[in-house]
C-alpha positions as CSV (number, residue, x, y, z in Angstrom):
1,M,18.9,-116.4,69.8
2,D,21.2,-114.5,72.1
3,S,23.3,-112.1,70.1
4,G,26.0,-111.9,72.8
5,W,29.2,-113.8,73.3
6,P,30.0,-116.4,72.0
7,A,27.3,-116.2,69.4
8,S,28.7,-112.9,68.2
9,L,31.8,-114.8,67.1
10,I,29.8,-116.7,64.4
11,R,29.9,-114.7,61.2
12,D,27.7,-114.8,58.1
13,V,29.4,-115.3,54.7
14,P,27.0,-114.8,51.8
15,D,27.1,-116.9,48.7
16,F,29.4,-119.6,50.1
17,P,29.9,-122.3,48.9
18,T,27.5,-121.4,46.1
19,P,25.3,-118.4,45.3
20,G,22.2,-118.1,47.6
21,I,23.8,-119.9,50.6
22,L,24.4,-117.9,53.7
23,F,27.3,-119.8,55.4
24,K,27.7,-119.7,59.2
25,D,31.5,-119.4,59.7
26,I,32.6,-120.6,63.1
27,T,36.3,-119.9,62.7
28,P,36.2,-116.7,64.7
29,L,34.6,-118.7,67.6
30,L,37.3,-121.3,67.3
31,D,40.0,-118.6,67.3
32,D,38.8,-117.3,70.7
33,A,40.2,-119.7,73.3
34,G,37.4,-119.0,75.8
35,A,34.6,-119.4,73.3
36,F,36.1,-122.6,71.8
37,R,36.5,-124.1,75.3
38,W,32.9,-123.1,76.2
39,A,31.5,-124.7,73.0
40,A,33.4,-128.0,73.6
41,D,32.5,-128.1,77.3
42,E,28.9,-127.2,76.6
43,L,28.5,-130.0,74.0
44,A,30.2,-132.5,76.3
45,D,28.1,-131.4,79.2
46,R,24.9,-131.9,77.3
47,F,25.9,-135.6,76.7
48,S,27.6,-136.3,80.0
49,D,24.8,-138.5,81.2
50,T,24.4,-140.3,77.8
51,P,26.1,-143.7,77.8
52,A,28.4,-143.7,74.8
53,D,31.5,-145.6,73.5
54,R,32.7,-143.3,70.7
55,V,32.3,-139.8,69.3
56,V,32.0,-139.5,65.5
57,G,33.1,-136.2,64.0
58,V,32.0,-135.2,60.5
59,E,34.6,-133.6,58.1
60,A,35.8,-131.0,58.6
61,R,34.7,-128.7,61.4
62,G,33.0,-131.7,63.1
63,F,36.6,-133.1,63.6
64,I,37.5,-130.0,65.7
65,L,34.4,-130.1,67.9
66,G,34.0,-133.9,68.0
67,A,37.6,-134.5,69.0
68,A,37.4,-132.0,71.8
69,V,34.1,-133.6,73.0
70,A,35.6,-137.1,72.8
71,Y,38.6,-135.9,74.8
72,R,36.4,-134.3,77.5
73,L,34.1,-137.4,77.8
74,G,37.1,-139.8,77.8
75,L,35.9,-141.6,74.6
76,G,37.5,-142.7,71.3
77,F,37.1,-140.5,68.2
78,V,36.0,-141.7,64.8
79,P,36.5,-139.4,61.7
80,V,33.8,-139.5,59.0
81,R,35.3,-138.2,55.8
82,K,34.8,-137.4,52.2
83,P,35.7,-140.3,49.8
84,G,39.3,-141.2,49.3
85,K,40.7,-139.5,52.5
86,L,40.8,-142.6,54.8
87,P,43.8,-145.0,54.4
88,Y,42.1,-148.3,55.3
89,D,39.0,-150.2,54.2
90,T,35.9,-148.0,54.3
91,R,32.1,-148.2,54.2
92,S,30.4,-145.3,52.5
93,V,27.0,-143.7,52.0
94,D,25.8,-141.2,49.4
95,Y,23.4,-138.3,50.3
96,E,22.0,-135.0,49.1
97,L,23.0,-131.6,50.4
98,E,21.0,-128.3,50.0
99,Y,23.4,-127.4,47.1
100,G,24.4,-130.8,45.6
101,T,25.2,-134.4,46.4
102,A,28.1,-135.9,48.4
103,S,29.4,-139.1,50.0
104,L,30.8,-139.9,53.4
105,E,33.1,-142.7,54.5
106,A,34.2,-144.3,57.8
107,H,36.7,-147.1,58.4
108,T,35.0,-150.5,58.4
109,D,36.5,-151.2,61.9
110,A,35.8,-147.8,63.4
111,M,32.6,-148.9,65.1
112,S,31.3,-152.3,66.3
113,P,27.8,-153.8,66.6
114,G,26.2,-152.6,69.9
115,Q,28.4,-149.6,70.4
116,R,26.7,-146.4,71.4
117,V,27.9,-143.4,69.3
118,L,27.6,-139.7,69.7
119,I,27.7,-137.7,66.4
120,V,29.1,-134.2,66.5
121,D,29.2,-131.6,63.7
122,D,29.3,-127.8,63.4
123,V,26.1,-127.0,61.6
124,L,22.7,-128.7,61.2
125,A,21.2,-127.4,58.0
126,T,18.9,-129.6,55.9
127,G,20.1,-132.7,57.9
128,G,21.4,-134.6,54.9
129,T,25.0,-134.9,56.3
130,A,23.8,-135.9,59.7
131,A,21.3,-138.4,58.4
132,A,24.0,-140.0,56.2
133,T,26.3,-140.2,59.3
134,V,23.5,-141.9,61.2
135,E,23.1,-144.3,58.3
136,L,26.9,-145.1,58.5
137,V,26.6,-145.8,62.2
138,N,23.5,-147.9,61.7
139,S,25.1,-149.9,58.9
140,V,27.4,-151.6,61.4
141,D,24.6,-152.2,63.9
142,A,26.0,-149.6,66.2
143,E,23.5,-147.3,68.0
144,V,23.3,-143.5,67.7
145,A,23.2,-142.3,71.3
146,G,22.9,-138.6,70.5
147,V,23.6,-135.9,67.8
148,G,25.1,-132.5,68.7
149,F,25.8,-129.3,66.8
150,L,27.2,-126.0,67.5
151,I,24.6,-124.3,65.2
152,E,21.2,-125.3,63.9
153,L,19.5,-123.5,61.0
154,G,16.0,-124.1,62.3
155,F,14.2,-122.8,59.2
156,L,15.6,-125.8,57.2
157,D,14.2,-128.4,59.6
158,G,17.2,-130.7,59.5
159,R,16.3,-131.9,62.9
160,G,13.2,-133.7,61.4
161,K,15.4,-135.6,59.0
162,I,17.6,-136.8,61.8
163,E,14.6,-137.8,63.9
164,E,13.4,-139.9,61.0
165,H,16.6,-142.0,61.2
166,A,17.5,-142.0,64.9
167,D,15.6,-142.1,68.2
168,C,18.0,-140.1,70.3
169,P,18.6,-136.6,71.7
170,V,19.5,-133.9,69.1
171,I,21.0,-130.8,70.6
172,S,22.3,-127.6,69.2
173,L,23.9,-124.7,71.1
174,F,22.7,-122.0,68.8
175,C,19.6,-121.9,66.6
176,F,19.2,-119.4,63.8
177,G,15.6,-119.2,62.4
178,G,12.8,-121.6,63.1
179,D,11.5,-122.2,66.6
180,E,14.3,-120.8,68.7
């Protein structure tokens, strides 16, 4: 991986959220207007030829990137959130993280059968969150058109978990570890 700008704006935070986890913090990148613009534009450009109807952003940093990508592509935005955060009827899925279990929800009317959806999040680690989001999209008979990340932790092989659940492009702008 190139250690220059904007990758140099991604900082490591050891033992967050639990001991033994090395968290990749993107807030310095988001704080730099040029780097943030570059990241949003680059993710949007990678999917500019992919027919899509919606962008799904995964709580919480996926909201930031996903909304910017949706805006750039002229698409609607769907937030996928932790339980109890959405005000209307929801559909949910439970999944496992590298450090525990979690659930995700989307509004029942956020996606329709046949719609093509791009999923955007900040980090691809073990792939559990992304695979759960794919499951939410598939549960309404919508189609995952692509999945994009700012960062991929290649040594955790999360890409493989996504590819088990969706036949679509999976892109990441930066890869740490694994086959870079």
